[in-house]
C-alpha positions in Angstrom: 0.0 0.0 0.0 1.1 3.5 -0.7 0.9 6.5 1.6 -2.5 7.3 0.1 -3.9 4.0 1.3 -4.1 2.7 -2.3 -2.1 -0.2 -3.9 0.7 1.2 -6.1 0.1 1.8 -9.7 2.5 0.5 -12.3 4.4 1.6 -15.4 5.0 -1.1 -18.0 7.5 -1.0 -20.9 8.2 -2.9 -24.1 11.4 -2.5 -26.1 10.8 -3.0 -29.8 13.6 -4.5 -31.9 14.0 -5.4 -35.6 12.1 -8.6 -35.4 8.2 -8.6 -35.8 6.2 -8.8 -32.7 4.5 -12.2 -32.5 0.8 -11.8 -32.7 -1.8 -13.3 -30.3 -4.8 -14.4 -32.5 -8.2 -14.3 -30.9 -10.8 -16.5 -32.7 -13.5 -14.3 -34.3 -11.7 -11.0 -33.6 -9.5 -8.9 -35.8 -7.4 -5.9 -34.9 -7.0 -2.7 -37.0 -5.9 0.9 -36.8 -9.0 2.9 -36.1 -10.8 4.1 -39.2 -13.1 7.1 -39.3 -16.1 5.0 -40.5 -16.1 3.6 -37.0 -16.1 7.0 -35.3 -19.6 6.9 -34.0 -19.4 3.4 -32.8 -16.1 4.0 -31.0 -17.6 7.1 -29.3 -20.5 5.0 -28.1 -18.4 2.2 -26.8 -16.1 4.6 -25.0 -19.0 6.7 -23.7 -17.5 9.9 -25.1 -18.5 12.3 -27.9 -17.3 12.1 -31.5 -15.9 15.6 -30.8 -13.6 14.1 -28.1 -12.3 11.6 -30.7 -11.6 14.4 -33.1 -9.8 16.4 -30.3 -7.6 13.4 -29.5 -6.7 13.0 -33.2 -6.0 16.8 -33.5 -3.4 16.3 -30.6 -1.7 13.6 -32.7 -3.1 10.6 -30.8 -4.2 7.5 -32.7 -6.6 4.7 -31.8 -6.7 0.9 -32.5 -9.7 -1.3 -32.2 -10.6 -5.0 -31.9 -13.5 -6.0 -34.1 -15.9 -8.9 -34.4 -16.6 -10.2 -38.0 -19.6 -7.8 -38.2 -17.4 -4.8 -37.3 -18.7 -4.5 -33.7 -16.0 -2.9 -31.6 -15.1 -5.1 -28.6 -11.9 -3.4 -27.5 -9.9 -0.3 -28.1 -6.6 1.4 -27.1 -5.0 4.8 -27.7 -1.4 5.8 -28.5 0.3 9.1 -28.0 3.7 10.0 -29.5 4.6 13.3 -27.9 3.9 12.8 -24.2 2.4 10.8 -21.5 -0.9 12.5 -20.5 -2.6 11.4 -17.3 -5.7 13.6 -17.5 -7.0 12.6 -14.1 -3.9 13.9 -12.5 -3.2 16.9 -14.8 0.1 15.3 -15.6 2.0 15.6 -18.9 5.5 14.0 -19.3 7.3 14.6 -22.7 8.3 11.5 -24.6 11.7 11.2 -26.4 11.6 10.7 -30.1 11.0 7.0 -31.0 8.9 6.4 -27.9 5.1 6.0 -27.6 2.6 5.7 -24.8 -0.4 3.4 -24.8 -3.4 4.7 -22.8 -7.2 4.6 -22.4 -7.6 0.9 -23.3 -10.6 -1.3 -22.6 -12.4 -4.4 -23.6 -16.2 -4.3 -23.7 -17.4 -6.0 -20.5 -19.2 -9.0 -22.0 -16.1 -9.9 -24.1 -13.5 -9.8 -21.3 -11.5 -12.9 -20.5 -11.1 -13.9 -24.1 -7.5 -12.6 -24.6 -8.7 -9.6 -26.7 -6.7 -7.0 -24.8 -3.3 -8.8 -25.0 -4.1 -9.5 -28.7 -4.8 -5.8 -29.3 -1.6 -4.8 -27.5 0.5 -7.1 -29.6 -1.1 -5.7 -32.8 -0.4 -2.2 -31.6 3.2 -3.0 -30.8 3.9 -4.5 -34.3 2.2 -1.5 -35.9 4.3 0.9 -33.8 7.5 -1.1 -34.6 6.7 -0.7 -38.3 6.4 3.1 -37.7 9.9 3.2 -36.3 9.0 3.3 -32.6 11.6 1.7 -30.4 10.1 1.9 -26.9 6.5 1.7 -25.7 5.3 2.8 -22.3 1.9 2.2 -20.5 0.5 3.0 -17.1 -1.8 0.8 -15.0 -4.1 2.2 -12.4 -3.7 1.1 -8.8 -5.4 -2.3 -8.2 -6.1 -3.1 -11.9 -4.7 -6.7 -11.8 -6.6 -7.7 -15.0 -4.6 -5.0 -16.9 -1.4 -6.1 -15.3 -1.9 -9.7 -16.4 -2.8 -8.5 -20.0 0.3 -6.4 -20.3 2.4 -9.2 -19.0 0.8 -11.7 -21.5 1.5 -9.2 -24.3 5.2 -9.2 -23.2 5.5 -5.9 -21.3 7.8 -5.6 -18.3 6.9 -4.0 -15.0 9.5 -1.3 -14.8 8.1 0.9 -12.0 5.6 1.1 -9.3 4.0 4.4 -8.8 2.8 6.3 -5.8 0.3 9.1 -5.9 -0.3 11.2 -2.9 -2.3 14.4 -2.6 0.2 16.4 -4.6 3.0 14.1 -5.8 3.5 11.5 -8.4 6.5 9.2 -8.1 7.7 6.2 -10.1 10.1 3.8 -8.4 12.0 1.6 -10.9 11.9 -2.2 -10.5 14.7 -4.6 -11.0 13.3 -5.2 -14.5 14.0 -1.6 -15.6 17.1 -1.0 -17.8 19.6 1.6 -16.6 18.2 4.0 -19.2 14.6 3.3 -18.1 15.4 3.7 -14.4 17.1 7.1 -15.0 14.0 8.3 -16.9 11.6 6.9 -14.3 13.4 8.6 -11.4 12.9 11.9 -13.2 9.1 11.3 -13.3 8.6 12.6 -9.7 6.2 15.5 -10.4 4.1 17.9 -8.5 0.5 17.5 -9.5 -1.7 20.5 -10.5 
């Protein structure tokens, strides 16, 4: 438990190399980069407005979706390339070139437990690798053990535990963090707005 009485959150990392990221097929589900023809459906599944999707795209973020054969969205995830934004905390952390941050991911409730999220993550990682991204980061909210399992299944490493108090955010590197990751993570101590 952290000082705030919550279990610690987590920061996950995946280092991309030259080799393709092995995919995790899910029967009856395919993974794609978001296409605008799915805009209304994605907004409905996420419980946000289409204007919010447009705003995210205007900021340079991109979405990926998991689809059933009839194009029903059963999962989604977002990627940012310029910084890590944790809207709930008012936190923005710039990303170095070649890095990306995966955020706001979910599987529709009735489709959970089928491996959709790890499959979507692997699809996203391979697409990011093909774009020249070398390092991918993701944050997991305190207590979200299902997400931790999915990130681990997709091949991410737990590189930091996070503590959030009333006004501070701190990331403590784990033994799995590389020296470069640990140095970057120690710099993530930030005063929240």
